[in-house]
C-alpha positions in Angstrom: 105.6 -16.2 40.5 105.6 -19.0 43.0 102.0 -18.2 44.0 100.9 -18.3 40.3 102.7 -21.6 39.8 101.1 -23.0 42.9 97.6 -21.9 41.7 98.2 -23.4 38.3 99.2 -26.7 39.9 96.1 -26.7 42.1 93.8 -25.9 39.1 95.4 -28.7 37.1 94.9 -31.2 39.9 91.2 -30.1 40.3 90.6 -30.3 36.5 92.2 -33.8 36.5 89.9 -34.9 39.3 86.9 -33.4 37.6 87.7 -35.3 34.4 88.1 -38.6 36.2 84.8 -38.1 37.8 83.1 -37.3 34.5 84.8 -40.3 32.9 83.6 -42.6 35.6 80.0 -41.5 35.3 80.0 -41.4 31.5 81.4 -45.0 31.3 79.3 -46.4 34.1 77.0 -49.2 33.3 73.9 -47.3 34.1 74.6 -44.4 31.8 76.1 -46.4 29.0 73.3 -49.0 29.0 70.6 -46.3 28.9 72.4 -44.5 26.1 72.9 -47.7 24.1 69.3 -48.8 24.5 68.0 -45.4 23.4 70.4 -45.1 20.5 70.1 -48.6 19.0 66.6 -49.3 20.3 67.6 -52.5 22.0 67.0 -54.0 25.4 69.6 -56.5 26.6 69.2 -58.6 29.7 72.2 -59.0 32.1 74.8 -61.4 30.8 77.9 -61.7 28.6 76.1 -60.4 25.5 75.2 -57.1 27.2 78.7 -56.7 28.6 80.1 -57.1 25.1 77.6 -54.7 23.7 78.4 -52.1 26.3 82.1 -52.5 25.7 81.7 -52.1 22.0 79.5 -49.1 22.5 82.2 -47.4 24.7 84.9 -48.3 22.2 83.2 -46.1 19.6 83.1 -43.1 22.0 86.2 -41.0 22.7 86.1 -39.0 25.9 88.7 -36.3 26.3 89.2 -33.4 28.8 89.0 -29.9 27.5 92.2 -28.1 28.4 92.2 -25.5 31.2 88.6 -26.3 32.0 86.5 -28.7 34.0 84.7 -29.9 30.9 84.9 -33.0 28.8 84.6 -33.4 25.0 82.9 -36.4 23.4 83.4 -37.8 19.9 82.2 -40.9 18.2 83.4 -42.9 15.2 81.0 -44.6 12.9 80.3 -45.2 9.3 76.9 -43.5 9.8 77.5 -39.8 10.9 73.9 -39.6 12.2 74.4 -42.6 14.4 77.7 -41.2 15.8 75.9 -37.9 16.6 73.0 -39.7 18.2 75.3 -41.9 20.3 77.2 -38.9 21.7 74.1 -36.7 22.3 72.2 -39.5 23.9 75.1 -40.4 26.1 75.4 -36.7 27.2 71.6 -36.5 27.9 71.7 -39.6 30.1 74.8 -38.3 31.8 73.2 -34.9 32.6 70.0 -36.5 33.9 72.0 -39.0 36.0 74.2 -36.2 37.4 71.3 -34.1 38.3 69.7 -37.1 40.0 72.9 -37.8 41.9 73.2 -34.2 43.0 69.6 -34.0 44.0 69.8 -37.2 46.0 72.8 -35.9 47.8 71.0 -32.7 48.7 68.0 -34.8 49.9 70.3 -36.9 52.1 71.9 -33.7 53.5 68.5 -32.3 54.2 67.5 -35.5 56.0 70.7 -35.3 58.1 70.1 -31.7 58.9 66.6 -32.5 60.1 67.9 -35.3 62.2 70.5 -33.0 63.8 67.7 -30.4 64.4 65.6 -33.1 66.0 68.5 -34.2 68.2 69.1 -30.6 69.3 65.4 -30.2 70.1 65.4 -33.3 72.3 68.6 -32.1 74.1 66.9 -28.7 74.7 63.8 -30.4 76.1 65.9 -32.6 78.3 67.8 -29.5 79.6 64.6 -27.7 80.3 63.2 -30.8 82.1 66.3 -31.0 84.3 66.1 -27.3 85.1 62.5 -27.7 86.1 63.3 -30.6 88.3 66.1 -28.7 90.0 63.9 -25.7 90.7 61.2 -27.9 92.0 63.6 -29.6 94.4 65.6 -26.6 95.5 63.3 -23.7 94.8 63.8 -20.6 92.7 67.2 -19.2 93.2 67.2 -15.4 92.6 70.6 -15.3 91.0 70.0 -11.8 89.4 69.0 -10.3 92.7 72.0 -11.8 94.5 74.3 -10.4 91.9 72.8 -6.9 92.3 73.1 -7.2 96.0 76.7 -8.2 95.8 77.4 -5.3 93.4 75.9 -2.8 95.8 77.8 -4.3 98.7 81.1 -4.0 96.8 80.4 -0.4 96.1 79.7 0.3 99.7 82.9 -1.3 100.8 84.9 0.7 98.2 83.3 3.9 99.5 84.2 3.0 103.1 87.8 2.2 102.1 88.1 5.6 100.4 86.9 7.3 103.5 89.4 5.4 105.7 92.2 6.4 103.3 91.1 10.1 103.6 91.1 9.8 107.4 94.6 8.2 107.4 95.9 11.0 105.2 94.5 13.6 107.5 96.0 12.0 110.6 99.4 11.7 108.9 99.2 15.4 108.0 98.4 16.3 111.6 101.3 14.2 112.9 103.7 15.9 110.6 102.8 19.3 112.2 103.3 18.2 115.8 107.2 18.5 116.0 107.0 22.1 114.6 104.4 23.1 117.2 106.6 21.6 120.0 109.7 23.5 118.8 107.7 26.7 118.8 106.5 26.1 122.3 110.1 25.5 123.5 111.3 28.7 121.9 108.6 30.9 123.5 108.9 29.4 127.0 112.2 31.1 128.0 110.9 34.5 126.9 107.9 34.1 129.2 110.0 33.0 132.1 112.4 35.9 131.6 109.5 38.3 131.5 108.3 37.0 134.8 111.8 37.3 136.4 112.3 40.9 135.4 108.9 42.1 136.4 
């Protein structure tokens, strides 16, 4: 339940943000002026008259958000229904073309930035290659791979030697553990030999 409530709040916030964005574009001077000039077939130079005309044009257009969506709904009030429909349709047409132009310009800018980053990466790679070439020219080719293989072989040889030494130590320890038993056996047999010599 908490997750659903959180998701609803997030969706509502995103929808409100989308509506504000649409409203800002729909009521912008560029979109409104183009729609008004097409609808009423007039061309107004910058100045107070044009500002008043734009304000009056927008006052006749009602922009509302569509609930539970990212869409907006437009309506227009006028004594002439055809003029109201033309005003709304023209405003939407200009809005769509402007939005596409905005999105396209954004992608163009992103593409330019991506190409610049690619060029920077290429220059950095060329610089690294140049420094590597200068280093090898100065110090000569260092056979890192060959040295690594040699060290690996040397390590294996040392491990084999260590294993042989451990085996030898184990053999010596086993021999030392048998020495006292041999000495005891010698001491037991010696009197019998001596007695045999005395009685003969």
